[in-house]
Backbone and ligand atoms as CSV (ligand in chain L), in Angstrom:
chain,resi,resn,atom,element,x,y,z
A,1,MET,N,N,29.200,12.557,14.098
A,1,MET,CA,C,30.090,11.634,13.417
A,1,MET,C,C,29.735,11.606,11.925
A,2,THR,N,N,30.724,11.767,11.086
A,2,THR,CA,C,30.499,11.734,9.651
A,2,THR,C,C,30.557,10.295,9.153
A,3,LEU,N,N,29.603,9.973,8.285
A,3,LEU,CA,C,29.554,8.641,7.703
A,3,LEU,C,C,29.972,8.742,6.245
A,4,SER,N,N,30.706,7.783,5.766
A,4,SER,CA,C,31.145,7.795,4.366
A,4,SER,C,C,30.571,6.585,3.646
A,5,ILE,N,N,30.009,6.849,2.479
A,5,ILE,CA,C,29.505,5.754,1.662
A,5,ILE,C,C,30.038,5.922,0.240
A,6,THR,N,N,29.993,4.836,-0.496
A,6,THR,CA,C,30.385,4.862,-1.907
A,6,THR,C,C,29.236,4.305,-2.732
A,7,LEU,N,N,28.813,5.076,-3.706
A,7,LEU,CA,C,27.778,4.630,-4.634
A,7,LEU,C,C,28.368,4.590,-6.039
A,8,VAL,N,N,28.042,3.553,-6.769
A,8,VAL,CA,C,28.426,3.502,-8.179
A,8,VAL,C,C,27.164,3.805,-8.974
A,9,VAL,N,N,27.116,5.013,-9.522
A,9,VAL,CA,C,25.903,5.480,-10.187
A,9,VAL,C,C,26.171,5.604,-11.680
A,10,ASN,N,N,25.433,4.838,-12.441
A,10,ASN,CA,C,25.595,4.832,-13.898
A,10,ASN,C,C,27.054,4.585,-14.288
A,11,GLY,N,N,27.713,3.746,-13.502
A,11,GLY,CA,C,29.092,3.359,-13.786
A,11,GLY,C,C,30.149,4.259,-13.180
A,12,ASP,N,N,29.732,5.379,-12.600
A,12,ASP,CA,C,30.703,6.300,-12.000
A,12,ASP,C,C,30.682,6.173,-10.478
A,13,ARG,N,N,31.870,6.131,-9.889
A,13,ARG,CA,C,31.977,6.002,-8.438
A,13,ARG,C,C,31.833,7.371,-7.767
A,14,HIS,N,N,31.015,7.399,-6.724
A,14,HIS,CA,C,30.825,8.630,-5.960
A,14,HIS,C,C,31.047,8.323,-4.489
A,15,ASP,N,N,32.028,8.989,-3.890
A,15,ASP,CA,C,32.239,8.894,-2.445
A,15,ASP,C,C,31.481,10.042,-1.804
A,16,VAL,N,N,30.578,9.714,-0.901
A,16,VAL,CA,C,29.684,10.719,-0.314
A,16,VAL,C,C,29.814,10.674,1.197
A,17,SER,N,N,29.994,11.833,1.816
A,17,SER,CA,C,30.005,11.879,3.281
A,17,SER,C,C,28.644,12.365,3.764
A,18,LEU,N,N,28.150,11.718,4.797
A,18,LEU,CA,C,26.834,12.039,5.359
A,18,LEU,C,C,27.012,12.496,6.795
A,19,GLN,N,N,26.256,13.499,7.180
A,19,GLN,CA,C,26.346,13.991,8.565
A,19,GLN,C,C,25.656,13.044,9.537
A,20,ASP,N,N,24.686,12.307,9.028
A,20,ASP,CA,C,23.994,11.316,9.859
A,20,ASP,C,C,23.396,10.267,8.921
A,21,ALA,N,N,22.632,9.352,9.478
A,21,ALA,CA,C,22.135,8.217,8.690
A,21,ALA,C,C,20.820,8.516,7.974
A,22,ARG,N,N,20.319,9.740,8.082
A,22,ARG,CA,C,18.966,10.007,7.603
A,22,ARG,C,C,18.792,10.284,6.114
A,23,PRO,N,N,19.789,10.783,5.377
A,23,PRO,CA,C,19.532,11.109,3.965
A,23,PRO,C,C,19.088,9.890,3.154
A,24,THR,N,N,18.085,10.114,2.329
A,24,THR,CA,C,17.618,9.038,1.463
A,24,THR,C,C,18.487,8.959,0.214
A,25,LEU,N,N,18.381,7.833,-0.460
A,25,LEU,CA,C,19.074,7.690,-1.738
A,25,LEU,C,C,18.605,8.767,-2.703
A,26,LEU,N,N,17.307,9.076,-2.678
A,26,LEU,CA,C,16.776,10.099,-3.579
A,26,LEU,C,C,17.457,11.446,-3.344
A,27,ASP,N,N,17.561,11.850,-2.096
A,27,ASP,CA,C,18.173,13.153,-1.809
A,27,ASP,C,C,19.662,13.157,-2.129
A,28,VAL,N,N,20.328,12.047,-1.915
A,28,VAL,CA,C,21.757,11.995,-2.251
A,28,VAL,C,C,21.939,12.077,-3.765
A,29,LEU,N,N,21.119,11.346,-4.510
A,29,LEU,CA,C,21.229,11.398,-5.973
A,29,LEU,C,C,20.997,12.818,-6.485
A,30,ARG,N,N,19.951,13.464,-5.993
A,30,ARG,CA,C,19.575,14.776,-6.516
A,30,ARG,C,C,20.455,15.905,-5.970
A,31,ASP,N,N,20.661,15.902,-4.652
A,31,ASP,CA,C,21.276,17.073,-4.011
A,31,ASP,C,C,22.782,16.952,-3.827
A,32,ARG,N,N,23.285,15.743,-3.745
A,32,ARG,CA,C,24.720,15.581,-3.520
A,32,ARG,C,C,25.448,15.210,-4.802
A,33,ILE,N,N,24.823,14.363,-5.615
A,33,ILE,CA,C,25.495,13.926,-6.846
A,33,ILE,C,C,25.050,14.773,-8.040
A,34,GLY,N,N,23.913,15.429,-7.919
A,34,GLY,CA,C,23.468,16.343,-8.970
A,34,GLY,C,C,22.715,15.695,-10.110
A,35,LEU,N,N,22.208,14.477,-9.876
A,35,LEU,CA,C,21.418,13.803,-10.906
A,35,LEU,C,C,19.938,14.044,-10.593
A,36,THR,N,N,19.372,15.046,-11.226
A,36,THR,CA,C,18.010,15.465,-10.901
A,36,THR,C,C,16.957,14.825,-11.797
A,37,GLY,N,N,17.375,13.877,-12.649
A,37,GLY,CA,C,16.393,13.183,-13.477
A,37,GLY,C,C,15.442,12.338,-12.646
A,38,THR,N,N,15.918,11.815,-11.544
A,38,THR,CA,C,15.068,11.049,-10.632
A,38,THR,C,C,14.214,12.043,-9.854
A,39,LYS,N,N,12.905,11.885,-9.931
A,39,LYS,CA,C,11.989,12.902,-9.407
A,39,LYS,C,C,11.465,12.576,-8.010
A,40,LYS,N,N,11.178,13.648,-7.283
A,40,LYS,CA,C,10.527,13.517,-5.976
A,40,LYS,C,C,9.062,13.916,-6.147
A,41,GLY,N,N,8.196,12.936,-5.978
A,41,GLY,CA,C,6.766,13.218,-6.047
A,41,GLY,C,C,6.206,13.273,-4.646
A,42,CYS,N,N,5.879,12.113,-4.099
A,42,CYS,CA,C,5.256,12.053,-2.778
A,42,CYS,C,C,6.274,12.037,-1.644
A,43,ASP,N,N,7.462,11.520,-1.902
A,43,ASP,CA,C,8.519,11.350,-0.896
A,43,ASP,C,C,8.116,10.376,0.211
A,44,ARG,N,N,7.166,9.507,-0.076
A,44,ARG,CA,C,6.793,8.492,0.920
A,44,ARG,C,C,6.335,7.178,0.297
A,45,GLY,N,N,6.895,6.844,-0.853
A,45,GLY,CA,C,6.698,5.505,-1.387
A,45,GLY,C,C,5.374,5.228,-2.055
A,46,GLN,N,N,4.666,6.274,-2.463
A,46,GLN,CA,C,3.347,6.038,-3.037
A,46,GLN,C,C,3.247,6.288,-4.533
A,47,CYS,N,N,4.179,7.028,-5.120
A,47,CYS,CA,C,3.970,7.441,-6.514
A,47,CYS,C,C,4.915,6.790,-7.522
A,48,GLY,N,N,6.103,6.383,-7.107
A,48,GLY,CA,C,7.046,5.744,-8.020
A,48,GLY,C,C,7.882,6.694,-8.856
A,49,ALA,N,N,7.713,8.007,-8.685
A,49,ALA,CA,C,8.482,8.968,-9.490
A,49,ALA,C,C,9.979,8.841,-9.244
A,50,CYS,N,N,10.349,8.290,-8.099
A,50,CYS,CA,C,11.759,8.213,-7.697
A,50,CYS,C,C,12.385,6.865,-8.028
A,51,THR,N,N,11.744,6.055,-8.864
A,51,THR,CA,C,12.242,4.700,-9.120
A,51,THR,C,C,13.620,4.706,-9.771
A,52,VAL,N,N,14.523,3.947,-9.188
A,52,VAL,CA,C,15.841,3.697,-9.776
A,52,VAL,C,C,16.104,2.201,-9.674
A,53,LEU,N,N,17.162,1.748,-10.298
A,53,LEU,CA,C,17.570,0.353,-10.157
A,53,LEU,C,C,18.746,0.281,-9.195
A,54,VAL,N,N,18.630,-0.567,-8.198
A,54,VAL,CA,C,19.719,-0.822,-7.254
A,54,VAL,C,C,20.122,-2.283,-7.434
A,55,ASP,N,N,21.339,-2.463,-7.929
A,55,ASP,CA,C,21.811,-3.812,-8.269
A,55,ASP,C,C,20.772,-4.517,-9.154
A,56,GLY,N,N,20.208,-3.740,-10.079
A,56,GLY,CA,C,19.294,-4.277,-11.080
A,56,GLY,C,C,17.849,-4.401,-10.654
A,57,ARG,N,N,17.553,-4.091,-9.406
A,57,ARG,CA,C,16.176,-4.245,-8.923
A,57,ARG,C,C,15.522,-2.880,-8.727
A,58,ARG,N,N,14.232,-2.820,-9.003
A,58,ARG,CA,C,13.493,-1.559,-8.872
A,58,ARG,C,C,13.359,-1.166,-7.400
A,59,VAL,N,N,13.658,0.088,-7.135
A,59,VAL,CA,C,13.602,0.582,-5.758
A,59,VAL,C,C,13.028,1.989,-5.762
A,60,ASN,N,N,12.205,2.294,-4.774
A,60,ASN,CA,C,11.780,3.673,-4.555
A,60,ASN,C,C,12.893,4.376,-3.779
A,61,ALA,N,N,13.584,5.272,-4.449
A,61,ALA,CA,C,14.757,5.909,-3.830
A,61,ALA,C,C,14.380,6.747,-2.621
A,62,CYS,N,N,13.118,7.178,-2.539
A,62,CYS,CA,C,12.698,7.988,-1.384
A,62,CYS,C,C,12.532,7.142,-0.133
A,63,LEU,N,N,12.432,5.846,-0.298
A,63,LEU,CA,C,12.259,4.961,0.861
A,63,LEU,C,C,13.557,4.294,1.279
A,64,SER,N,N,14.627,4.516,0.513
A,64,SER,CA,C,15.894,3.844,0.789
A,64,SER,C,C,16.866,4.808,1.440
A,65,LEU,N,N,17.308,4.495,2.625
A,65,LEU,CA,C,18.366,5.306,3.220
A,65,LEU,C,C,19.645,5.072,2.421
A,66,ALA,N,N,20.330,6.153,2.108
A,66,ALA,CA,C,21.546,6.032,1.296
A,66,ALA,C,C,22.542,5.084,1.957
A,67,LEU,N,N,22.575,5.121,3.269
A,67,LEU,CA,C,23.515,4.276,4.013
A,67,LEU,C,C,23.296,2.795,3.715
A,68,THR,N,N,22.051,2.420,3.460
A,68,THR,CA,C,21.741,1.000,3.265
A,68,THR,C,C,22.125,0.502,1.872
A,69,VAL,N,N,22.468,1.416,0.982
A,69,VAL,CA,C,22.867,0.984,-0.361
A,69,VAL,C,C,24.339,1.295,-0.607
A,70,ASP,N,N,25.078,1.466,0.467
A,70,ASP,CA,C,26.527,1.675,0.364
A,70,ASP,C,C,27.137,0.553,-0.482
A,71,GLY,N,N,27.882,0.933,-1.507
A,71,GLY,CA,C,28.551,-0.041,-2.362
A,71,GLY,C,C,27.712,-0.571,-3.499
A,72,ALA,N,N,26.447,-0.143,-3.564
A,72,ALA,CA,C,25.548,-0.694,-4.586
A,72,ALA,C,C,25.805,-0.076,-5.957
A,73,ASP,N,N,25.349,-0.813,-6.953
A,73,ASP,CA,C,25.408,-0.370,-8.346
A,73,ASP,C,C,24.032,0.206,-8.687
A,74,ILE,N,N,23.979,1.507,-8.934
A,74,ILE,CA,C,22.705,2.194,-9.109
A,74,ILE,C,C,22.590,2.718,-10.531
A,75,THR,N,N,21.417,2.510,-11.105
A,75,THR,CA,C,21.150,3.058,-12.439
A,75,THR,C,C,19.997,4.034,-12.340
A,76,THR,N,N,20.218,5.235,-12.866
A,76,THR,CA,C,19.172,6.243,-12.912
A,76,THR,C,C,18.813,6.508,-14.377
A,77,ILE,N,N,17.822,7.340,-14.571
A,77,ILE,CA,C,17.382,7.651,-15.931
A,77,ILE,C,C,18.530,8.222,-16.764
A,78,GLU,N,N,19.463,8.920,-16.121
A,78,GLU,CA,C,20.582,9.512,-16.862
A,78,GLU,C,C,21.527,8.442,-17.411
A,79,GLY,N,N,21.422,7.218,-16.881
A,79,GLY,CA,C,22.350,6.175,-17.279
A,79,GLY,C,C,21.849,5.276,-18.385
A,80,LEU,N,N,20.670,5.563,-18.924
A,80,LEU,CA,C,20.097,4.636,-19.909
A,80,LEU,C,C,20.587,4.881,-21.341
A,81,ALA,N,N,20.577,6.106,-21.779
A,81,ALA,CA,C,20.952,6.394,-23.159
A,81,ALA,C,C,22.453,6.216,-23.348
A,82,THR,N,N,22.823,5.889,-24.560
A,82,THR,CA,C,24.240,5.810,-24.925
A,82,THR,C,C,24.516,6.939,-25.904
A,83,GLY,N,N,25.123,7.995,-25.404
A,83,GLY,CA,C,25.312,9.176,-26.250
A,83,GLY,C,C,23.957,9.716,-26.692
A,84,ASP,N,N,23.793,9.871,-28.000
A,84,ASP,CA,C,22.521,10.365,-28.532
A,84,ASP,C,C,21.519,9.238,-28.758
A,85,ASP,N,N,21.923,8.015,-28.510
A,85,ASP,CA,C,21.042,6.874,-28.762
A,85,ASP,C,C,20.237,6.545,-27.506
A,86,LEU,N,N,18.919,6.722,-27.618
A,86,LEU,CA,C,18.049,6.410,-26.492
A,86,LEU,C,C,18.043,4.912,-26.216
A,87,HIS,N,N,17.807,4.555,-24.975
A,87,HIS,CA,C,17.557,3.162,-24.596
A,87,HIS,C,C,16.263,2.721,-25.285
A,88,PRO,N,N,16.146,1.454,-25.667
A,88,PRO,CA,C,14.918,0.991,-26.338
A,88,PRO,C,C,13.629,1.335,-25.579
A,89,VAL,N,N,13.657,1.307,-24.260
A,89,VAL,CA,C,12.446,1.657,-23.504
A,89,VAL,C,C,12.159,3.159,-23.633
A,90,GLN,N,N,13.191,3.969,-23.634
A,90,GLN,CA,C,12.978,5.405,-23.849
A,90,GLN,C,C,12.375,5.645,-25.235
A,91,SER,N,N,12.926,4.992,-26.235
A,91,SER,CA,C,12.400,5.153,-27.601
A,91,SER,C,C,10.946,4.713,-27.677
A,92,ALA,N,N,10.616,3.634,-26.976
A,92,ALA,CA,C,9.244,3.139,-26.995
A,92,ALA,C,C,8.289,4.136,-26.336
A,93,PHE,N,N,8.707,4.759,-25.266
A,93,PHE,CA,C,7.850,5.769,-24.624
A,93,PHE,C,C,7.610,6.939,-25.575
A,94,VAL,N,N,8.618,7.335,-26.335
A,94,VAL,CA,C,8.437,8.414,-27.315
A,94,VAL,C,C,7.483,7.947,-28.416
A,95,ALA,N,N,7.727,6.765,-28.953
A,95,ALA,CA,C,6.929,6.270,-30.077
A,95,ALA,C,C,5.471,6.068,-29.697
A,96,CYS,N,N,5.227,5.700,-28.444
A,96,CYS,CA,C,3.864,5.348,-28.013
A,96,CYS,C,C,3.188,6.450,-27.195
A,97,ASP,N,N,3.793,7.637,-27.148
A,97,ASP,CA,C,3.236,8.725,-26.331
A,97,ASP,C,C,2.973,8.252,-24.905
A,98,GLY,N,N,3.992,7.663,-24.297
A,98,GLY,CA,C,3.823,7.128,-22.949
A,98,GLY,C,C,3.985,8.175,-21.862
A,99,PHE,N,N,3.547,9.371,-22.121
A,99,PHE,CA,C,3.655,10.452,-21.134
A,99,PHE,C,C,2.775,11.607,-21.574
A,100,GLN,N,N,2.531,12.513,-20.616
A,100,GLN,CA,C,1.877,13.770,-20.981
A,100,GLN,C,C,2.716,14.909,-20.416
A,101,CYS,N,N,2.599,15.185,-19.100
A,101,CYS,CA,C,3.427,16.269,-18.546
A,101,CYS,C,C,4.881,15.852,-18.401
A,102,GLY,N,N,5.129,14.566,-18.205
A,102,GLY,CA,C,6.493,14.055,-18.171
A,102,GLY,C,C,7.110,13.934,-16.795
A,103,TYR,N,N,6.442,14.431,-15.758
A,103,TYR,CA,C,7.089,14.410,-14.436
A,103,TYR,C,C,7.338,12.991,-13.935
A,104,CYS,N,N,6.390,12.110,-14.180
A,104,CYS,CA,C,6.547,10.739,-13.691
A,104,CYS,C,C,7.377,9.877,-14.634
A,105,THR,N,N,7.709,10.412,-15.814
A,105,THR,CA,C,8.297,9.595,-16.874
A,105,THR,C,C,9.626,8.930,-16.495
A,106,PRO,N,N,10.559,9.631,-15.842
A,106,PRO,CA,C,11.793,8.906,-15.470
A,106,PRO,C,C,11.513,7.680,-14.611
A,107,GLY,N,N,10.613,7.825,-13.650
A,107,GLY,CA,C,10.271,6.683,-12.803
A,107,GLY,C,C,9.542,5.606,-13.583
A,108,GLN,N,N,8.651,6.021,-14.475
A,108,GLN,CA,C,7.937,5.032,-15.297
A,108,GLN,C,C,8.934,4.236,-16.147
A,109,ILE,N,N,9.861,4.942,-16.760
A,109,ILE,CA,C,10.825,4.274,-17.644
A,109,ILE,C,C,11.738,3.349,-16.840
A,110,MET,N,N,12.223,3.822,-15.698
A,110,MET,CA,C,13.093,2.953,-14.892
A,110,MET,C,C,12.332,1.720,-14.408
A,111,SER,N,N,11.065,1.904,-14.072
A,111,SER,CA,C,10.269,0.768,-13.634
A,111,SER,C,C,10.054,-0.207,-14.792
A,112,ALA,N,N,9.804,0.327,-15.987
A,112,ALA,CA,C,9.624,-0.541,-17.156
A,112,ALA,C,C,10.906,-1.294,-17.481
A,113,VAL,N,N,12.046,-0.612,-17.397
A,113,VAL,CA,C,13.325,-1.282,-17.653
A,113,VAL,C,C,13.507,-2.428,-16.648
A,114,GLY,N,N,13.207,-2.147,-15.377
A,114,GLY,CA,C,13.344,-3.178,-14.354
A,114,GLY,C,C,12.389,-4.331,-14.569
A,115,LEU,N,N,11.144,-4.001,-14.895
A,115,LEU,CA,C,10.127,-5.036,-15.119
A,115,LEU,C,C,10.532,-5.961,-16.264
A,116,ILE,N,N,10.997,-5.377,-17.341
A,116,ILE,CA,C,11.413,-6.184,-18.503
A,116,ILE,C,C,12.640,-7.031,-18.139
A,117,ALA,N,N,13.581,-6.423,-17.422
A,117,ALA,CA,C,14.793,-7.156,-17.040
A,117,ALA,C,C,14.471,-8.316,-16.103
A,118,GLU,N,N,13.437,-8.140,-15.291
A,118,GLU,CA,C,13.018,-9.215,-14.383
A,118,GLU,C,C,12.381,-10.362,-15.163
A,119,GLY,N,N,12.115,-10.138,-16.456
A,119,GLY,CA,C,11.488,-11.165,-17.280
A,119,GLY,C,C,10.029,-11.351,-16.943
A,120,ASP,N,N,9.445,-10.299,-16.361
A,120,ASP,CA,C,8.100,-10.440,-15.825
A,120,ASP,C,C,7.087,-9.541,-16.513
A,121,ALA,N,N,7.477,-8.932,-17.627
A,121,ALA,CA,C,6.562,-7.994,-18.277
A,121,ALA,C,C,5.500,-8.728,-19.087
A,122,GLY,N,N,5.928,-9.694,-19.880
A,122,GLY,CA,C,4.979,-10.435,-20.699
A,122,GLY,C,C,4.334,-9.561,-21.762
A,123,THR,N,N,3.359,-10.122,-22.422
A,123,THR,CA,C,2.682,-9.393,-23.487
A,123,THR,C,C,1.205,-9.180,-23.186
A,124,ASP,N,N,0.812,-9.510,-21.997
A,124,ASP,CA,C,-0.572,-9.301,-21.573
A,124,ASP,C,C,-0.684,-7.898,-20.958
A,125,PRO,N,N,-1.462,-7.004,-21.572
A,125,PRO,CA,C,-1.557,-5.639,-21.047
A,125,PRO,C,C,-1.945,-5.586,-19.571
A,126,GLU,N,N,-2.811,-6.492,-19.152
A,126,GLU,CA,C,-3.224,-6.493,-17.744
A,126,GLU,C,C,-2.042,-6.815,-16.832
A,127,ARG,N,N,-1.222,-7.743,-17.280
A,127,ARG,CA,C,-0.033,-8.114,-16.499
A,127,ARG,C,C,0.956,-6.947,-16.447
A,128,ILE,N,N,1.083,-6.239,-17.543
A,128,ILE,CA,C,1.982,-5.075,-17.560
A,128,ILE,C,C,1.454,-4.003,-16.622
A,129,ARG,N,N,0.147,-3.756,-16.664
A,129,ARG,CA,C,-0.428,-2.751,-15.762
A,129,ARG,C,C,-0.173,-3.123,-14.306
A,130,GLU,N,N,-0.294,-4.409,-13.995
A,130,GLU,CA,C,-0.014,-4.862,-12.631
A,130,GLU,C,C,1.460,-4.644,-12.283
A,131,GLY,N,N,2.327,-4.983,-13.235
A,131,GLY,CA,C,3.765,-4.834,-12.996
A,131,GLY,C,C,4.196,-3.387,-12.842
A,132,MET,N,N,3.435,-2.476,-13.444
A,132,MET,CA,C,3.758,-1.051,-13.391
A,132,MET,C,C,2.893,-0.322,-12.365
A,133,SER,N,N,2.180,-1.062,-11.532
A,133,SER,CA,C,1.180,-0.437,-10.665
A,133,SER,C,C,1.780,0.438,-9.573
A,134,GLY,N,N,3.074,0.319,-9.342
A,134,GLY,CA,C,3.713,1.175,-8.347
A,134,GLY,C,C,4.041,2.560,-8.861
A,135,ASN,N,N,3.753,2.805,-10.129
A,135,ASN,CA,C,4.076,4.091,-10.739
A,135,ASN,C,C,2.792,4.803,-11.143
A,136,ILE,N,N,2.553,5.922,-10.482
A,136,ILE,CA,C,1.333,6.685,-10.715
A,136,ILE,C,C,1.580,7.768,-11.760
A,137,CYS,N,N,0.598,7.959,-12.653
A,137,CYS,CA,C,0.640,9.042,-13.638
A,137,CYS,C,C,-0.595,9.910,-13.428
A,138,ARG,N,N,-0.383,11.133,-12.950
A,138,ARG,CA,C,-1.520,12.011,-12.675
A,138,ARG,C,C,-2.233,12.424,-13.965
A,139,CYS,N,N,-1.531,12.366,-15.098
A,139,CYS,CA,C,-2.154,12.692,-16.390
A,139,CYS,C,C,-2.907,11.494,-16.965
A,140,ALA,N,N,-2.759,10.331,-16.325
A,140,ALA,CA,C,-3.416,9.102,-16.773
A,140,ALA,C,C,-3.007,8.686,-18.180
A,141,ALA,N,N,-1.712,8.745,-18.431
A,141,ALA,CA,C,-1.192,8.314,-19.738
A,141,ALA,C,C,-0.982,6.804,-19.777
A,142,TYR,N,N,-1.769,6.093,-19.007
A,142,TYR,CA,C,-1.552,4.655,-18.862
A,142,TYR,C,C,-1.633,3.859,-20.166
A,143,PRO,N,N,-2.573,4.152,-21.076
A,143,PRO,CA,C,-2.590,3.366,-22.322
A,143,PRO,C,C,-1.265,3.462,-23.084
A,144,GLY,N,N,-0.706,4.661,-23.161
A,144,GLY,CA,C,0.571,4.830,-23.856
A,144,GLY,C,C,1.715,4.160,-23.117
A,145,ILE,N,N,1.677,4.200,-21.790
A,145,ILE,CA,C,2.732,3.556,-20.991
A,145,ILE,C,C,2.699,2.045,-21.215
A,146,THR,N,N,1.509,1.472,-21.158
A,146,THR,CA,C,1.386,0.026,-21.391
A,146,THR,C,C,1.833,-0.329,-22.808
A,147,ALA,N,N,1.428,0.493,-23.772
A,147,ALA,CA,C,1.841,0.246,-25.162
A,147,ALA,C,C,3.356,0.323,-25.294
A,148,ALA,N,N,3.971,1.249,-24.565
A,148,ALA,CA,C,5.425,1.401,-24.646
A,148,ALA,C,C,6.135,0.177,-24.088
A,149,VAL,N,N,5.640,-0.367,-22.987
A,149,VAL,CA,C,6.273,-1.564,-22.415
A,149,VAL,C,C,6.147,-2.730,-23.399
A,150,LEU,N,N,4.997,-2.824,-24.052
A,150,LEU,CA,C,4.825,-3.855,-25.077
A,150,LEU,C,C,5.776,-3.622,-26.244
A,151,ASP,N,N,5.819,-2.378,-26.702
A,151,ASP,CA,C,6.633,-2.026,-27.875
A,151,ASP,C,C,8.112,-2.282,-27.599
A,152,ALA,N,N,8.549,-1.994,-26.390
A,152,ALA,CA,C,9.978,-2.153,-26.055
A,152,ALA,C,C,10.406,-3.608,-26.104
A,153,GLN,N,N,9.438,-4.511,-26.003
A,153,GLN,CA,C,9.757,-5.940,-26.012
A,153,GLN,C,C,9.584,-6.574,-27.393
A,154,ALA,N,N,9.071,-5.775,-28.343
A,154,ALA,CA,C,8.768,-6.329,-29.670
A,154,ALA,C,C,10.040,-6.611,-30.452
L,1,LIG,FE1,FE,9.275,8.083,-3.971
L,1,LIG,FE2,FE,6.856,9.031,-4.578
L,1,LIG,S1,S,8.743,10.124,-4.481
L,1,LIG,S2,S,7.444,6.947,-4.302
C-alpha cells in the first residue's frame, strides 16, 4: 500500500509517496526531495548532524519517521539564507570560525537557530554548551561554535 504525505520544506510544498512507513524524515529530505544539506552522521540520534526544525522545534531527522511529520512545516539549512544574504547565525559561524571540516555545521547551525528561537540560548557560555550538547563536532570546534551562538545574539 502506498502512503502519501505532504511536507512543507523551506516554504515549498512537497507531495511524497512512500512504499511503507519506514522512511525517515532525513532520508526523504535527502533522497526524495534532494536537499542534501542536512547530513547523515550516525543515523541513530547521537550526533545531531541531521538537525532540522519541525514546526520551529529542533528535531533529529534520522529519528523521525516521515509519516509522523505529515503536514509539518520544516526548515532545513537550505532555507536559512535569503538569496546571497546569509542568516545571522550562518554569518556568526563564519565570523567566529564555528567549524573545521564542516560536516556537522548544517546541524550545528540549525540547532543554534532553534536554541535562539526557543529563547533559551542566553549569554552564559556554559548554558549555550548545554543547549548545543546534542550536536557533536569531531573536530572539536566547540569554542568557535559557542562564540558564534553568542555573536548571533549580539
Ligand atoms: Fe541523526 Fe546523527 S544522523 S543524530
